[in-house]
C-alpha angles and dihedrals in degrees: 000000000000118000101202117157114263119247120250088248091055092048090049090052093051093047091049094047094048091046092051094046102039108006089236108147115229129164142177090285088069094059094118091049092048092050092045092050098043099043092079092046090053092049095046090054096047099253120146094219143006088253089059089051093050092049089051090051089049091050093043090230096154129038113243093013093117092051089052090054093049093044090050090059097052118095114240100185113151144135142182113284090356111203089354095220096093089054090052088053091052093051097040104036123357105048094044087053092048091045088061098037095047095039093113098052096030096216137131128185123189125176128201105197114199088016097173110190094352106256094127098054091040089053087056090051094051090045091055093048092048102045107019107038089154088072089068087092093053130089099255119183116189110182129190121190134180137160092234120090092197097057091043090056091053091046091053092048090054093205117138136184124242089255091054094051091045089061106087100326113124114231091237093056090046091056094044100044107028137060125202115252106182105289095351138070116230124202114240114254095248090063097034092052092056091072131063125193131207137169116261131167107202093215096046133065108302124223118242110285133189120257101274126224093185133021127193112203098155122168095354107099092059089075094058137080115247096258091052090049089053091050094049093047091050091051091047090054090056092061097041127100119239108285089012119166130235124197117204131179121276092257093046133086142171089220111120090009107065125009093194091080126072122204114241125193112205112180101298096341130089126202139161123241127195109250 
């Protein structure tokens, strides 16, 4: 396949399409990233160049092609027990609080927004099994959502490469919760079945969600303009329980965007709680 540099018009079209469909902000400075992400999409669909792919998207010559383009431009970086500190906050502070607060109704709802291939919500599932076995009798809903069909399919399959399990997953938890399937590691059904996955685009209409005690939205807001961040945070508030907790990435904050959240420092972890 040819690797010619895209024209400014083609770059502009990609940036506009991605912004309209996902609110992710791209510009001409991201030309290399755009070409690197779209080259495999062009090849998989039998196009001789990225330009040819873009022309086909414009002409709507193939169902789902525009979605493939948009999904290719989303960042799907994730790992098991990523950054660790949020999981320490869960174990030491948040889950003991919720265990007491929700004791009468015996329910717990946790949402991993932009869940990618599922490592975050599966880490939560293993964390619950490991440190809070008494919650096995509760109604626990662990929900992962993403706008990409491809990563959601992988999350549901719950099969991970050696490199993926090497990133953040303690050896003891690997042995306890996974079984080897050829070159892959497959989560055991009792952990896999704790999580459900559904498609959700943060800037489009959301499906019905449970009332969430904890929401993970880490390293997502950084890709959006301020007005989009405000809209997303407002919508998240609407599905959170009173005094619910939101985890953001280390470079993200609700300050200056949504006054309904207060920043909480817990040991080495920072989270945002509804006032």
